[in-house]
C-alpha positions in Angstrom: -79.6 -56.9 -4.4 -77.4 -54.5 -6.4 -79.9 -51.7 -6.1 -80.0 -52.1 -2.3 -76.2 -51.8 -2.1 -76.3 -48.6 -4.2 -79.1 -47.2 -2.0 -77.1 -48.0 1.1 -74.0 -46.3 -0.2 -75.9 -43.2 -1.2 -77.6 -43.1 2.3 -74.3 -43.8 4.2 -72.4 -41.1 2.3 -75.2 -38.5 2.7 -75.3 -39.3 6.5 -71.5 -39.1 6.8 -71.4 -35.9 4.9 -74.1 -34.2 7.0 -72.5 -35.4 10.2 -69.2 -33.9 9.3 -70.7 -30.6 8.3 -72.8 -30.5 11.6 -69.7 -31.3 13.6 -67.8 -28.4 12.0 -70.7 -26.1 12.8 -70.8 -27.3 16.4 -67.1 -26.8 16.7 -67.3 -23.2 15.5 -70.2 -22.5 17.8 -68.5 -24.2 20.8 -71.4 -26.7 21.2 -71.1 -30.3 22.2 -69.5 -32.2 19.3 -70.3 -35.4 17.4 -67.9 -38.1 18.7 -65.1 -39.1 16.3 -66.1 -42.7 16.7 -69.5 -41.9 15.2 -67.9 -40.1 12.3 -65.5 -43.0 11.6 -68.2 -45.6 12.0 -70.2 -44.0 9.2 -67.0 -43.9 7.1 -66.5 -47.6 7.8 -70.1 -48.4 7.0 -69.7 -47.1 3.4 -69.7 -43.4 3.9 -66.0 -42.8 3.5 -66.4 -40.7 0.3 -69.0 -38.4 2.0 -66.7 -38.1 5.1 -63.6 -37.2 3.0 -65.6 -34.8 0.7 -67.1 -32.9 3.7 -63.7 -32.8 5.4 -62.2 -31.2 2.3 -65.1 -28.8 1.5 -65.5 -27.4 5.0 -61.9 -27.9 6.1 -62.7 -30.0 9.0 -60.5 -32.6 10.7 -58.1 -32.8 7.7 -55.0 -32.5 10.0 -56.4 -34.3 13.0 -54.5 -37.5 13.5 -55.2 -40.4 13.5 -58.7 -39.4 12.4 -57.6 -38.2 8.9 -55.6 -41.4 8.4 -58.5 -43.6 9.2 -60.8 -41.6 6.9 -58.4 -42.3 4.0 -58.0 -45.9 5.0 -61.8 -46.4 4.8 -62.0 -44.5 1.6 -59.4 -46.7 -0.1 -61.0 -49.8 1.3 -64.4 -48.7 -0.1 -62.8 -48.0 -3.5 -61.2 -51.4 -3.5 -64.4 -53.2 -2.6 -66.4 -51.2 -5.2 -63.9 -52.2 -7.9 -64.0 -55.9 -6.8 -67.8 -55.7 -6.8 -68.0 -54.0 -10.2 -65.6 -56.6 -11.8 -67.7 -59.5 -10.3 -65.1 -60.9 -7.9 -67.3 -60.4 -4.9 -70.5 -61.9 -6.3 -69.5 -65.6 -5.8 -68.4 -64.8 -2.3 -71.6 -62.9 -1.5 -73.8 -65.7 -2.9 -71.9 -68.3 -0.7 -72.2 -66.1 2.4 -76.0 -65.6 1.8 -76.4 -69.4 1.3 -74.7 -70.1 4.6 -76.7 -67.5 6.4 -80.0 -68.8 5.0 -79.0 -72.4 6.0 -78.1 -71.3 9.5 -81.4 -69.6 10.1 
């Protein structure tokens, strides 16, 4: 299970990073943009680090409010969840949630 979480986080951060860079390129070209809701969704789904990294590297949406605030909120939430997971606090909860899910299906 741990390897799947790591794979998901890598994929989500890569997707979020690429979407932010593409949105910056589209903004410069005057093309149709990627919706902010899509960018924030990928940040929420675990790609917050990729979103913030891309925003800083290509200087995109760093001053746009409330977007920048939400990016940082999801980043700190991701960091907190990773710390809880790394220290083992989430494992009993995750096992219980999976047991309930299996029993319900």
